[in-house]
Each structure stands twice: as C-alpha cells, then as structure tokens.
C-alpha positions as CSV (number, residue, x, y, z in Angstrom):
1,M,-38.7,-6.7,-38.6
2,L,-36.3,-9.1,-40.4
3,Q,-33.3,-7.4,-41.9
4,A,-31.8,-9.3,-44.8
5,A,-28.0,-9.7,-45.0
6,K,-26.3,-8.4,-48.1
7,G,-24.8,-11.7,-49.1
8,S,-26.2,-15.2,-49.1
9,F,-25.0,-16.0,-45.6
10,M,-23.3,-14.1,-42.7
11,Y,-19.8,-14.2,-41.4
12,I,-18.4,-14.3,-37.9
13,A,-14.8,-13.9,-36.6
14,R,-13.7,-15.8,-33.5
15,I,-10.7,-15.6,-31.3
16,K,-9.6,-18.9,-29.8
17,Q,-7.1,-19.1,-26.9
18,L,-6.1,-21.9,-24.7
19,S,-8.7,-21.2,-22.0
20,E,-11.5,-19.4,-23.9
21,T,-13.1,-18.7,-27.2
22,W,-15.1,-15.6,-28.1
23,I,-16.8,-13.8,-31.0
24,V,-15.3,-10.5,-32.0
25,A,-17.3,-9.7,-35.1
26,I,-20.5,-10.5,-36.9
27,A,-21.2,-9.0,-40.4
28,S,-23.1,-9.5,-43.6
29,T,-20.0,-9.8,-45.8
30,E,-16.6,-11.3,-45.5
31,H,-15.0,-8.0,-46.6
32,E,-16.4,-6.3,-43.4
33,I,-14.9,-9.0,-41.2
34,V,-11.5,-8.8,-42.9
35,D,-11.5,-5.0,-42.6
36,Y,-12.2,-5.4,-38.9
37,L,-9.4,-7.9,-38.3
38,T,-6.8,-5.6,-39.9
39,G,-7.2,-3.4,-36.9
40,L,-6.3,-6.1,-34.4
41,S,-2.8,-6.7,-33.2
42,E,-0.7,-9.2,-35.0
43,E,-0.9,-11.7,-32.1
44,M,-4.7,-11.5,-32.1
45,R,-4.9,-11.9,-35.9
46,R,-3.0,-15.1,-35.5
47,L,-5.6,-16.4,-33.0
48,A,-8.6,-15.3,-35.2
49,S,-10.6,-17.3,-37.6
50,V,-13.4,-16.4,-40.0
51,H,-16.5,-18.6,-40.5
52,Q,-19.5,-18.4,-42.7
53,I,-22.7,-19.4,-40.8
54,Q,-26.0,-20.7,-42.1
55,I,-27.9,-17.5,-41.2
56,D,-29.0,-15.0,-43.8
57,V,-31.2,-12.5,-41.8
58,F,-31.1,-10.4,-38.7
59,P,-32.2,-11.0,-35.9
60,F,-30.8,-14.4,-35.0
61,I,-29.5,-16.2,-31.9
62,V,-25.9,-17.1,-30.9
63,I,-25.9,-20.0,-28.4
64,E,-22.9,-20.5,-26.2
65,H,-22.6,-24.0,-25.0
66,T,-20.9,-23.4,-21.6
67,N,-20.9,-27.2,-20.9
68,K,-18.6,-27.9,-23.9
69,A,-14.9,-27.3,-24.3
70,T,-14.1,-23.8,-25.4
71,D,-11.9,-25.0,-28.2
72,S,-14.7,-27.1,-29.7
73,D,-16.2,-26.2,-33.0
74,E,-19.6,-26.7,-31.4
75,Y,-19.0,-24.2,-28.6
76,F,-21.0,-21.6,-30.5
77,E,-24.2,-22.4,-32.4
78,Y,-26.3,-20.1,-34.5
79,C,-30.0,-20.4,-35.0
80,S,-33.3,-18.6,-35.5
81,V,-35.5,-17.3,-32.6
82,D,-38.0,-20.1,-33.4
83,A,-35.2,-22.7,-33.0
84,L,-34.3,-21.1,-29.7
85,Q,-37.8,-21.6,-28.5
86,A,-37.7,-25.2,-29.5
87,R,-34.4,-25.6,-27.6
88,V,-35.9,-24.0,-24.4
89,H,-38.9,-26.3,-24.7
90,A,-36.6,-29.3,-25.0
91,A,-34.7,-28.2,-21.9
92,R,-38.0,-28.0,-20.0
93,Q,-38.7,-31.6,-20.9
94,Q,-35.3,-32.7,-19.7
95,R,-35.0,-30.5,-16.7
96,V,-32.1,-30.9,-14.3
97,K,-32.9,-30.7,-10.6
98,T,-30.0,-28.4,-9.6
99,E,-31.3,-24.9,-9.6
100,T,-28.0,-23.3,-10.5
101,H,-27.4,-25.6,-13.5
102,V,-26.7,-23.7,-16.7
103,Y,-28.2,-25.2,-19.8
104,F,-26.6,-22.7,-22.2
105,K,-26.3,-18.9,-22.7
106,Y,-27.7,-17.1,-25.7
107,Y,-27.3,-13.7,-27.3
108,Y,-29.9,-12.0,-29.4
109,V,-28.2,-10.4,-32.4
110,A,-30.2,-7.8,-34.2
111,N,-27.4,-5.9,-36.0
112,P,-23.8,-6.4,-37.2
113,Y,-21.4,-6.5,-34.2
114,F,-17.8,-5.5,-34.0
115,Q,-16.0,-5.7,-30.6
116,I,-13.9,-2.7,-29.8
117,H,-10.3,-3.5,-30.4
118,S,-9.1,-5.3,-27.4
119,E,-7.2,-8.4,-26.4
120,K,-9.8,-9.5,-23.9
121,N,-13.1,-11.4,-24.2
122,L,-15.8,-8.8,-23.9
123,M,-18.8,-11.0,-24.6
124,Q,-19.7,-11.0,-20.9
125,Y,-20.7,-7.3,-21.3
126,L,-23.1,-8.0,-24.1
127,R,-26.8,-8.4,-23.2
128,H,-27.3,-12.2,-22.8
129,T,-29.5,-14.7,-21.1
130,T,-28.1,-17.5,-19.0
131,V,-30.7,-20.3,-19.2
132,T,-31.2,-21.8,-15.8
133,N,-34.3,-23.4,-14.2
134,R,-35.5,-19.9,-13.3
135,V,-35.6,-19.0,-17.0
136,L,-37.4,-22.3,-17.8
137,D,-40.0,-21.5,-15.1
138,E,-40.9,-18.2,-16.9
139,P,-44.0,-18.5,-19.1
140,Y,-42.8,-16.1,-21.9
141,E,-42.2,-17.4,-25.4
142,M,-38.7,-16.9,-26.8
143,S,-39.8,-14.6,-29.5
144,I,-38.5,-11.5,-31.3
145,F,-41.1,-9.4,-29.3
146,H,-39.7,-10.8,-26.1
147,E,-36.1,-10.2,-27.0
148,Q,-36.9,-6.7,-28.2
149,I,-38.4,-6.0,-24.7
150,M,-35.3,-7.4,-23.0
151,N,-33.0,-5.3,-25.2
152,C,-34.9,-2.1,-24.6
153,A,-34.9,-2.6,-20.9
154,A,-31.2,-3.5,-20.8
155,N,-30.4,-0.4,-23.0
156,Y,-32.6,2.0,-21.1
157,D,-34.5,2.5,-24.3
158,V,-37.8,3.9,-23.1
159,D,-38.7,5.1,-26.6
160,G,-38.2,1.5,-27.8
161,L,-40.6,0.2,-25.1
162,D,-43.1,2.9,-26.1
163,E,-43.0,1.8,-29.7
164,L,-43.7,-1.8,-28.5
165,F,-46.5,-0.4,-26.3
166,E,-48.1,1.2,-29.4
167,K,-48.3,-2.3,-30.9
168,T,-50.6,-3.3,-28.1
169,K,-53.3,-1.0,-29.3
170,N,-54.3,-3.1,-32.3
171,G,-55.3,-6.0,-30.1
172,S,-53.0,-8.5,-31.9
173,L,-50.9,-9.3,-28.8
174,S,-51.7,-12.0,-26.3
175,T,-52.3,-11.5,-22.6
176,L,-48.9,-13.1,-22.0
177,E,-47.2,-10.7,-24.3
178,L,-48.8,-7.7,-22.6
179,Q,-47.6,-9.2,-19.3
180,D,-44.1,-9.6,-20.8
181,L,-43.9,-6.0,-21.8
182,A,-45.2,-4.9,-18.4
183,I,-42.9,-7.0,-16.2
184,N,-39.8,-7.4,-18.3
185,G,-40.1,-4.0,-19.9
186,Y,-41.5,-1.2,-17.9
187,D,-41.4,-2.7,-14.5
188,S,-37.8,-4.0,-14.8
189,L,-36.5,-0.7,-16.3
190,F,-38.4,1.4,-13.7
191,W,-36.6,-0.3,-10.8
192,D,-33.3,0.0,-12.6
193,M,-33.9,3.7,-12.9
194,N,-35.0,3.9,-9.3
195,Y,-31.8,2.3,-8.3
196,D,-29.8,4.7,-10.5
197,H,-31.5,7.6,-8.8
198,A,-30.5,6.2,-5.4
199,C,-26.9,6.2,-6.6
200,G,-27.2,9.8,-7.9
201,K,-27.0,8.7,-11.6
202,L,-30.5,9.4,-12.9
203,T,-30.7,12.5,-15.1
204,S,-33.5,15.1,-15.1
205,V,-34.7,13.6,-18.4
206,G,-34.8,10.2,-16.7
207,V,-36.8,11.6,-13.8
208,S,-39.4,13.0,-16.3
209,L,-39.8,9.6,-17.9
210,L,-40.8,7.7,-14.7
211,L,-44.5,8.7,-14.3
212,P,-45.3,8.1,-18.0
213,M,-43.7,4.6,-17.6
214,V,-46.0,4.0,-14.6
215,D,-49.0,5.1,-16.7
216,K,-48.2,2.5,-19.3
217,L,-47.5,-0.2,-16.7
218,E,-50.9,0.4,-15.2
219,A,-52.5,0.3,-18.7
220,L,-50.9,-3.0,-19.5
221,T,-51.7,-4.6,-16.1
222,R,-55.1,-2.9,-15.7
223,E,-54.4,-2.1,-12.1
224,R,-53.0,0.8,-10.1
225,K,-49.3,0.5,-9.2
226,W,-49.2,2.7,-6.1
227,Q,-45.7,1.6,-5.1
228,H,-44.3,2.6,-8.5
229,R,-46.4,5.8,-8.6
230,S,-45.4,6.9,-5.1
231,F,-41.8,6.3,-5.8
232,A,-41.9,8.1,-9.1
233,L,-43.6,11.1,-7.5
234,H,-41.1,11.0,-4.6
235,I,-38.2,11.2,-7.0
236,Q,-40.0,14.0,-8.9
237,L,-40.5,15.9,-5.7
238,E,-36.8,15.7,-4.7
239,E,-35.9,17.0,-8.2
240,A,-38.4,19.9,-7.8
241,C,-37.2,20.8,-4.3
242,K,-33.5,20.8,-5.4
243,N,-34.4,23.2,-8.3
244,N,-36.8,25.4,-6.2
245,L,-39.6,24.8,-8.5
246,V,-43.0,26.4,-7.7
247,S,-44.6,23.0,-8.5
248,S,-43.1,21.5,-5.3
249,A,-46.2,21.9,-3.2
250,A,-48.5,20.4,-5.8
251,I,-46.1,17.4,-6.3
252,L,-46.0,17.0,-2.5
253,E,-49.7,16.7,-2.4
254,D,-49.7,14.0,-5.1
255,T,-46.8,12.2,-3.4
256,V,-48.6,12.1,0.0
257,A,-51.8,10.9,-1.6
258,A,-50.0,8.1,-3.5
259,F,-48.1,6.9,-0.4
260,R,-51.4,6.8,1.5
261,E,-52.9,4.6,-1.2
262,Y,-49.7,2.5,-1.2
263,L,-50.0,2.0,2.6
264,V,-53.6,0.8,2.2
265,S,-52.6,-1.7,-0.5
266,C,-49.4,-2.8,1.3
267,P,-49.5,-2.3,5.1
268,A,-46.4,-4.4,5.5
269,E,-44.4,-1.4,4.1
270,K,-45.6,0.9,6.8
271,I,-42.2,1.8,8.3
272,E,-40.6,2.6,4.9
273,I,-43.7,4.6,3.7
274,H,-43.6,6.8,6.8
275,R,-39.9,7.3,6.5
276,L,-40.2,8.4,2.8
277,L,-43.1,10.7,3.7
278,S,-41.0,12.2,6.4
279,L,-38.2,12.7,3.9
280,S,-40.7,14.4,1.6
281,Y,-41.6,16.9,4.2
282,R,-38.0,17.4,5.1
283,W,-37.2,18.4,1.6
284,M,-40.0,20.9,1.7
285,V,-38.4,22.6,4.8
286,D,-35.7,23.9,2.5
287,A,-37.9,24.4,-0.6
288,D,-40.6,26.5,1.1
289,A,-39.2,28.6,3.9
290,S,-42.5,30.3,4.7
291,H,-44.0,27.0,5.8
292,A,-40.8,25.3,7.0
293,F,-41.8,24.8,10.6
294,Q,-45.1,23.1,9.6
295,Y,-43.2,20.8,7.3
296,W,-40.7,20.0,9.9
297,K,-43.4,19.1,12.4
298,K,-45.1,16.8,9.8
299,A,-41.7,15.2,9.2
300,V,-41.4,14.4,12.9
301,D,-45.0,13.1,13.0
302,E,-44.3,10.6,10.2
303,I,-41.2,9.3,11.9
304,Y,-43.0,8.8,15.2
305,E,-45.8,6.9,13.4
306,A,-43.1,4.4,12.2
307,I,-41.3,4.2,15.6
308,V,-44.5,3.7,17.6
309,F,-45.5,0.9,15.1
310,S,-42.1,-0.8,15.5
311,P,-39.6,0.6,17.9
312,I,-36.8,-1.9,17.1
313,D,-37.1,-1.5,13.3
314,G,-38.2,2.2,13.3
315,P,-36.2,4.9,11.5
316,W,-34.4,6.3,14.5
317,S,-31.6,7.8,12.3
318,S,-34.2,10.0,10.5
319,L,-35.5,11.2,13.9
320,L,-32.0,12.1,15.2
321,E,-31.3,14.1,12.0
322,L,-34.5,16.1,12.6
323,I,-33.2,16.8,16.1
324,Y,-29.6,17.6,15.5
325,M,-29.3,18.9,11.9
326,N,-28.8,22.6,11.5
327,F,-31.9,24.5,10.3
328,E,-32.1,28.2,9.6
329,Q,-35.5,28.8,11.0
330,S,-35.5,29.8,14.7
331,E,-38.9,28.1,15.3
332,I,-37.3,24.8,14.3
333,T,-34.2,25.4,16.4
334,A,-36.3,26.1,19.5
335,A,-38.5,23.0,18.9
336,Q,-35.4,20.8,18.4
337,S,-34.6,21.0,22.2
338,D,-38.1,19.9,23.1
339,L,-37.9,17.1,20.6
340,E,-34.5,16.0,21.9
341,R,-35.9,15.7,25.5
342,D,-39.0,13.9,24.3
343,A,-37.0,11.4,22.2
344,E,-34.6,10.6,25.0
345,K,-37.6,10.0,27.4
346,R,-39.1,7.6,24.9
347,M,-35.7,5.8,24.4
348,Y,-35.3,5.2,28.2
349,T,-38.9,4.0,28.5
350,L,-38.3,1.6,25.6
351,E,-35.1,0.3,27.2
352,N,-37.0,-0.5,30.3
353,Q,-39.5,-2.5,28.2
354,L,-37.1,-4.1,25.6
355,G,-33.7,-4.0,27.2
356,T,-30.7,-4.5,24.8
357,K,-32.9,-5.2,21.9
358,I,-33.5,-1.5,21.6
359,A,-30.0,-0.4,22.7
360,Y,-28.3,-1.7,19.5
361,P,-30.7,0.1,16.9
362,L,-30.3,3.3,18.9
363,A,-26.5,3.0,19.0
364,L,-26.5,2.3,15.3
365,A,-28.7,5.4,14.7
366,Y,-26.4,7.6,16.6
367,E,-23.4,6.3,14.6
368,H,-25.2,7.1,11.4
369,L,-25.9,10.6,12.8
370,R,-22.3,11.1,13.6
371,Q,-21.3,10.3,10.1
372,Q,-24.0,12.6,8.7
373,L,-22.9,15.5,10.9
374,E,-19.2,15.0,10.0
375,W,-20.1,15.0,6.3
376,R,-22.0,18.2,6.8
377,K,-19.1,19.8,8.7
378,S,-21.3,20.0,11.9
379,G,-19.6,17.4,14.0
380,D,-19.7,19.7,17.1
381,R,-23.5,19.1,17.3
382,F,-23.0,15.3,17.8
383,P,-24.2,14.2,21.3
384,A,-21.2,12.0,22.0
385,S,-22.0,11.0,25.6
386,I,-25.5,9.9,24.8
387,A,-24.2,7.9,21.8
388,L,-21.6,6.2,23.9
389,H,-24.3,5.3,26.5
390,W,-26.3,3.4,24.0
391,T,-23.2,1.8,22.4
392,E,-22.0,0.5,25.8
393,H,-25.5,-0.9,26.5
394,A,-25.5,-2.5,23.1
395,L,-22.5,-4.7,24.1
396,N,-25.0,-7.1,25.7
397,Y,-27.0,-7.3,22.5
398,N,-27.1,-10.8,20.9
399,P,-28.7,-10.6,17.4
400,E,-31.2,-13.3,16.6
401,N,-33.2,-14.2,13.5
402,I,-31.5,-11.7,11.3
403,T,-29.9,-12.0,7.9
404,R,-26.2,-12.4,7.2
405,I,-26.1,-8.8,5.9
406,D,-27.5,-7.6,9.3
407,F,-24.9,-9.7,11.1
408,Y,-22.2,-8.1,9.0
409,E,-23.5,-4.6,9.7
410,C,-23.6,-5.3,13.4
411,A,-20.0,-6.6,13.4
412,Q,-18.9,-3.6,11.3
413,F,-20.5,-1.2,13.7
414,F,-18.6,-2.5,16.7
415,H,-15.5,-2.7,14.6
416,E,-15.7,0.9,13.6
417,I,-16.5,2.1,17.1
418,G,-13.7,0.0,18.6
419,T,-11.2,1.3,16.1
420,R,-12.2,5.0,16.6
421,L,-12.2,4.8,20.4
422,A,-9.4,2.2,20.7
423,R,-11.7,0.0,22.9
424,V,-10.8,-3.7,23.2
425,D,-14.4,-4.5,24.4
426,F,-16.0,-3.1,21.2
427,L,-13.4,-4.9,19.0
428,S,-14.0,-8.2,21.0
429,K,-17.8,-7.8,20.5
430,A,-17.2,-7.5,16.7
431,I,-15.2,-10.8,16.9
432,T,-18.1,-12.6,18.6
433,I,-20.5,-11.5,15.9
434,Y,-18.1,-12.7,13.1
435,E,-17.7,-16.0,15.0
436,R,-21.4,-16.5,14.8
437,I,-21.3,-16.0,11.0
438,I,-18.5,-18.5,10.7
439,S,-20.3,-21.1,12.8
440,N,-23.3,-21.0,10.4
441,D,-21.7,-20.6,7.0
442,V,-18.9,-22.4,5.2
443,D,-18.4,-19.4,2.8
444,C,-16.8,-17.2,5.4
445,A,-13.3,-16.5,4.3
446,N,-13.6,-12.7,4.6
447,E,-15.2,-13.0,8.1
448,I,-12.2,-15.2,9.2
449,V,-9.7,-12.6,8.0
450,S,-11.8,-9.8,9.6
451,I,-11.4,-11.6,13.0
452,V,-7.6,-11.8,12.3
453,E,-7.5,-8.1,11.6
454,L,-9.5,-7.3,14.8
455,L,-7.1,-9.4,16.8
456,K,-4.2,-7.5,15.2
457,Q,-5.9,-4.2,16.3
458,I,-6.4,-5.6,19.8
459,A,-2.7,-6.5,19.9
460,E,-1.7,-3.0,18.8
461,I,-3.8,-1.5,21.6
462,H,-2.1,-3.7,24.2
463,L,1.3,-2.6,22.8
464,T,0.5,1.0,23.3
465,R,-0.1,0.1,27.0
466,N,3.2,-1.9,27.1
467,E,1.1,-5.1,27.6
468,T,3.4,-7.2,25.4
469,V,2.2,-10.6,26.7
470,M,-1.4,-9.8,26.0
471,A,-0.4,-8.5,22.6
472,D,1.4,-11.8,21.8
473,V,-1.6,-13.8,22.9
474,A,-3.9,-11.8,20.6
475,M,-1.5,-12.3,17.7
476,M,-1.0,-16.0,18.2
477,R,-4.8,-16.4,18.4
478,A,-4.9,-14.7,15.0
479,I,-2.1,-16.9,13.5
480,D,-3.8,-20.1,14.8
481,L,-7.1,-19.0,13.3
482,C,-5.3,-18.5,9.9
483,K,-3.8,-22.0,10.2
484,K,-7.1,-23.6,11.0
485,H,-8.9,-22.0,8.1
486,I,-6.0,-21.7,5.6
487,N,-7.8,-23.7,2.9
488,T,-10.9,-21.5,3.1
489,I,-8.8,-18.3,3.0
490,T,-6.6,-19.2,0.0
491,V,-9.5,-20.0,-2.3
492,N,-11.0,-16.5,-1.7
493,R,-8.9,-13.9,-3.6
494,S,-10.0,-11.0,-1.4
495,A,-9.3,-12.9,1.9
496,H,-6.0,-14.3,0.5
497,L,-4.8,-10.7,-0.2
498,R,-5.7,-9.6,3.4
499,Y,-4.0,-12.7,4.7
500,A,-0.8,-11.8,2.8
501,Q,-0.9,-8.3,4.3
502,F,-1.3,-9.8,7.8
503,M,1.6,-12.2,7.2
504,E,3.8,-9.3,6.1
505,Y,2.8,-7.4,9.3
506,C,3.8,-10.5,11.4
507,Y,7.2,-10.6,9.8
508,G,8.1,-7.1,10.9
509,L,6.5,-7.3,14.4
510,K,8.7,-7.5,17.5
511,G,7.1,-10.1,19.7
512,N,7.1,-13.7,20.8
513,I,5.0,-15.0,18.0
514,E,5.4,-17.4,15.1
515,K,6.6,-15.5,12.0
516,P,6.7,-16.3,8.3
517,T,10.1,-16.5,6.6
518,L,11.1,-14.3,3.7
519,P,10.6,-17.3,1.3
520,D,7.1,-17.8,2.7
521,L,6.3,-14.1,2.0
522,Q,7.8,-14.3,-1.5
523,L,5.7,-17.3,-2.3
524,L,2.6,-15.6,-1.0
525,A,3.3,-12.4,-3.0
526,E,3.8,-14.5,-6.2
527,K,0.5,-16.3,-5.6
528,I,-1.4,-13.0,-5.1
529,E,0.2,-11.6,-8.3
530,L,-1.0,-14.7,-10.3
531,E,-4.5,-14.5,-8.9
532,S,-4.9,-10.8,-9.5
533,E,-3.2,-11.0,-13.0
534,G,-1.5,-7.7,-12.4
535,Y,-4.6,-5.9,-11.2
536,L,-3.2,-5.2,-7.7
537,S,-0.1,-3.2,-6.9
538,Y,0.4,-4.9,-3.5
539,P,2.2,-8.0,-4.7
540,Y,4.9,-5.9,-6.4
541,I,5.2,-3.7,-3.4
542,L,5.6,-6.7,-1.1
543,L,8.1,-8.3,-3.6
544,G,10.0,-5.0,-3.6
545,R,10.2,-4.9,0.2
546,I,11.4,-8.6,0.3
547,A,14.1,-7.7,-2.2
548,L,15.2,-4.9,0.2
549,F,15.3,-7.3,3.1
550,N,17.7,-9.2,1.0
551,H,19.6,-6.0,0.2
552,N,18.8,-6.3,-3.5
553,E,18.0,-2.7,-4.4
554,V,17.9,-3.3,-8.2
555,E,15.3,-6.0,-7.8
556,A,13.2,-3.8,-5.5
557,I,13.2,-1.0,-8.2
558,T,12.2,-3.6,-10.8
559,Q,9.2,-4.8,-8.8
560,F,8.1,-1.3,-8.1
561,T,8.5,-0.5,-11.8
562,K,6.1,-3.4,-12.7
563,S,3.4,-1.7,-10.7
564,L,4.1,1.6,-12.4
565,I,3.8,0.0,-15.8
566,L,0.5,-1.6,-15.0
567,H,-1.1,1.0,-12.8
568,E,0.7,4.3,-13.7
569,L,-0.9,7.2,-11.8
570,C,-3.6,5.0,-10.4
571,A,-0.9,3.9,-7.9
572,E,0.1,7.5,-7.0
573,D,-1.0,7.1,-3.4
574,V,0.9,3.9,-3.1
575,F,4.1,5.5,-4.3
576,D,3.6,8.6,-2.1
577,K,3.6,6.2,0.9
578,L,6.7,4.4,-0.4
579,T,8.5,7.7,-0.7
580,T,7.6,8.5,2.9
581,E,8.4,5.0,4.1
582,F,12.0,5.0,2.7
583,A,12.8,8.7,3.1
584,E,15.3,7.9,5.9
585,S,16.6,4.6,4.5
586,K,20.1,4.0,3.2
587,F,18.9,2.8,-0.2
588,E,20.0,5.9,-2.1
589,R,19.3,4.5,-5.6
590,L,15.7,3.6,-4.5
591,K,15.2,7.0,-3.0
592,D,16.3,8.6,-6.3
593,F,13.9,6.4,-8.1
594,L,11.0,7.2,-5.8
595,R,11.7,11.0,-5.9
596,E,11.8,10.9,-9.7
597,T,8.6,8.9,-9.8
598,S,6.9,11.4,-7.5
599,S,8.1,14.3,-9.7
600,F,6.9,12.6,-12.8
601,M,3.4,12.0,-11.4
602,K,3.1,15.6,-10.3
603,E,4.2,16.8,-13.7
604,V,1.7,14.8,-15.7
605,R,-1.2,14.7,-13.2
606,D,-3.3,17.4,-14.9
607,G,-5.0,16.1,-17.9
608,Y,-3.8,12.5,-17.3
609,Y,-5.9,9.5,-18.3
610,Y,-5.3,5.8,-17.7
611,D,-4.7,3.9,-20.9
612,P,-1.8,1.5,-20.4
613,K,-0.3,-0.2,-23.4
614,L,1.4,-3.3,-21.9
615,V,-0.7,-6.1,-20.5
616,W,0.3,-8.3,-17.5
617,K,1.1,-11.4,-19.5
618,K,3.5,-9.7,-21.8
619,M,5.1,-7.8,-19.0
620,N,5.9,-11.0,-17.1
621,M,8.0,-12.2,-20.1
622,M,10.3,-9.1,-20.0
623,S,13.7,-8.9,-18.3
624,S,14.6,-6.3,-15.6
625,E,16.4,-4.2,-18.2
626,E,13.5,-4.4,-20.7
627,L,11.1,-3.3,-18.0
628,L,13.1,-0.3,-16.9
629,S,13.6,0.7,-20.5
630,Y,10.0,0.3,-21.4
631,W,8.9,2.5,-18.4
632,G,11.3,5.2,-19.5
633,L,9.7,5.2,-23.0
634,R,6.2,5.1,-21.5
635,K,6.9,8.2,-19.4
636,E,7.9,10.1,-22.5
637,E,4.8,8.9,-24.3
638,I,2.6,10.1,-21.4
639,R,4.4,13.5,-21.3
640,S,3.9,14.1,-25.0
641,R,0.4,12.8,-25.6
642,T,-2.7,15.1,-25.8
643,K,-4.1,15.8,-22.4
644,I,-7.8,15.6,-21.6
645,E,-9.6,18.8,-20.8
C-alpha cells in the first residue's frame, strides 16, 4: 500500500566525512529533519546537509552506488520500485563476469527513518540488498511484494508473512510470487529460527510458530517438507521434555515418523537423522523415568545404525555420552558397562580394518566427551587412558579430501591436547596440519601465526627441561617464519595483533635469539592501535610497558589511562593482571594508580553499564594532562549515574 508523504516531496539528511557518506534521516517534511538534527552533536551538525528528493510516496528505493566516490552527489540515488526493477534488468544485460562484482546496494524504505544519535555510519545495519551476479541470477521481480517478503524475513515478522500468505488465497499471485514467499519468506526465516534455537536464543513463542510455518511452506510449494517438519518437531520435543509436558510422548511419535519420512526422501542425511533420533530418545530418558531404560536402548540403537553405515563419519561422541554420562536409573548404569565393552571391541575391530583413519575420529570423540564431562562436573568418569591410546594412534593420521574447516579442527585438536599434556609430539602434529593449509591457500595469515605460537609453546616445554638450545631452535624457527610471511601477516588485523604479542614475548625472553628493539615494539603497538581504532586494550598496555622499559612512569600511566577511557570496566581483567604483574615493582606511582583503578572498578561494578562518552579519534588529540583530567571526571560521572537493576 502506497503511503503519501505530507508535503510535495520528501527530505533526507546526509552526513559527509572524508572517507564516507551516509543517510541519517528520511522524513516527509523538512521540519522533522531539522528537529532530528538538533539532537546531533555540534560537530555532526556541521557535517550534515539536508536535501529534498523527487519522491513523494512510501515505499521507495535508496540506491547506494558503491563504485562512485563517497563525496559525490551521485553516491545516493532515490527511485521507485519499478525503476529498481529496470535497473536490475539493465545490469543483467551488461553483466560483469566477476562473481563478486558489486553493481550497487539498495535499501527498501517503507517508513520515515531516523538513525539513533550516533557519530558512526549505521547504514550497514539496515536491511539492504547487495546486487551481485547471484542476485541477478534470481528469477524474482524487484516488486513491493518481494521487498515486503524480504523485510518480514529479516525482521522475524511471522505475522507479516502470514498476511502476505492470505493474499495468495485470491489467486491473483503468480507461481513465481508464491515461490518467492515460500523460499525467501518462510523457508529463509525457518532456518534462521532453527539456527537461533541451536544458539539457545529461540523463545517458546518462536518454537510454537515453527510447525505453522512449515504448514504454509508446504501449501505454497505443494509438497511435503519432511526436513523442515522433522526439525520443527525435534525442537518442539526438546521444549516439551525440558518443561516435563505430558505431550512429550505424542510429540516423540510424530518426530520419529517425520524423520523416517525424511530418511526416505533424503538418504544422504542418514547419519545426521539417526543422530537426531538418538538425541530425541535421550531427552525422553529424563522426561519419562518409567520408560527411561527403553528410551536409552533406542538411543543406542540409533547411534549404532549411523556408525555401522559410516564408521569414520559416525557420531561416536553421542555413543560415548550414552556410555559415560551419569544416569539415575540403575538399569542404565548396569547396561553402560556392557555397552562400553561392546563399543571398545568394535573400535579395535575397526582399527584393524581402517587403521589411522578411524583413530582420529575416535580420539576427537573422546576429547568432546572430556569437555562434556568437565562441563557437567563429572570429570572423574572420563576414561583418560583409552582416550590417550586413540590420540597417540591418531598421530599417524594424515587427513585427505577434507575441507579447510576440518583441517583447522584437526590442527586445533592436536594443539589443545599438546597444550594440556605438554607434549611436543602433539604440538608438532598440529604444526604439520597448519603447514598443509598454508601450502594450499594464500589467505593463511592466522595459520602462520598459529604455527608461531605452537613453536613458542614447544620452546617453553624445552625450557622447563633445561633444553635451552632446543628452545632457541624452536624460537628462531618461529621468527624466521614471521620474516618469510611478514607481508601476509601485517595485512590481517587478527594475525598482526598476535604477531605483536609474539614480538613482545621475544623481547623479554632470555635466549640466543634475534630480538626486536624497543623502537620496533613501539612502532608495532602504534600500528595495531591505528588498525583497531581504539577497540583493543593491548596496544596501550604494550605502549605502557615500553614506557616503563624507558623508565617513563608518567607515560605508562597515560597509556593505561587511554585504555580505561575507551574500555572502562570491560578491561577489568586486563587491569587485574597488570596489578598482579607490577605488585613487586619499584614503580610506586604506577602501583598507586593500579590500586586506585582496582578499587574504583570494585566500587562501581554492581549496576555498571558500558556507555563511553569519548571516541578514539577525539581521545588521540588530547594531551596527557587532559586525558588524566578527563578520566578523573569520567569516574565521578560513573559513580553518580543511575545504576541498572
């Protein structure tokens, strides 16, 4: 429905800075825009400009020409939805071969818009479409109906989708529009909500909406969606079991039936289907104590179905949980011992058949079990010797035909085991996995730095054994690796930060290695600060330590104060460590500063909320005296403001 503006044309307010331009307000009258601008800071008002646009009704489209200079008057364009469709059609006729090429971005504007008062560009958080070849390949018309679908899905507006669904009943919509509502509406939002549930963020109301969404999806596509239905029922079953609802058994029956149908329609998902069915029965063990043993046995049967089908990819972690988790029922406890023996027998048989190919997934499953048992405060039940057996056998495992994510998981596994057990062989295995990633991918800065950190750990193990020469060899290998890949490291902000931390470690290490100078460290810290734009506390802590190496206590306090101004109590752990680090030092003024900071943080911790008033760019223009004065005033402001409940 078109909504007429109050005046003849609408108005927008833009902020234009050196490196970016963005829209902060869209309204029907100039008066509304002016009222909004009065709430901005004086500096932002100076950067703002008001423009009348040749648009007189909502909804309309804002096009952002990302290939033009941000200070150009043509950077933003305003048009109707029909004009957008024509623009997309033209792009299809003049298609660029590069798949990542961005033709333009567009925003669908259905109502007046006023950005919350901020000195940052927040347009990236608005729902928008980046037009690439993928978008051009989609068959959907750029219409109000399409944009309403996209908005509803982005805003989790199920009621809005249902209103659009009602429009399908009069037969006026095309087959393509029905498909649009099904795929971009219900299907897209369903999987977003499924992901939210996996993250523990889906509410009970959200759970109750899933099955009706599946019903409408099936009505629009005129086919059963067994994957969606089984997942929705699975989520509903978990909710029922958690709340001890009497409907759990009935929901379980529907869930099992849906998964059986899903297996018929998609046999490639056999392993995951059996795992989820096993989990369903596992929930019922707690929900229905009178039938717990029967449900436990069914959970085991489902897992074995998957493992027999594919031993290497089977859900061994789920099987180990059924063996080693605590259960209240004595029948289950007694059966766990038999299951443990049977499982171990199967594992050794498979090792004879498959060798190291099975050793790694088993070792990984035992590591997952250890983490689960520790989380449940049942670490004493962990079979450490069996787990170590499979981990040592996995040292000969050489992954093939797996994704980069799987490579990374494998490297992380050996890294974590090697760290916990202080074993050089496991840490070295992690290095070989990371080296394989580096040999096959140019975007590997973090893997390079991970190897550097592993070599550092190996050096530390050698030092505990007084093997100083071997420690120096490991450290020089790490330093040489950094030199070789320095250009790759410095263009990746995360890797650059970790490299800086490693260089700081090298500076303080006693050993026959090549060390950075204090000016080298200072330059590194300043680069990290610029890259992070004040987001990280580490550059200021490093600059503070460098100042102390130069016996400049005032400069150290100034650098630490910068972190306090930007991060406040978010840096409490950092300052706790600093207090401990310098407790025995001779820097009395610094110790007083850290003690006072610790006392202040404890005083205001309850009811504190993070809402800093000074941004990084402004802070960098202040003198040492101004910074210390500002922090003193800010502390009083935090002390006196209303605390959150």
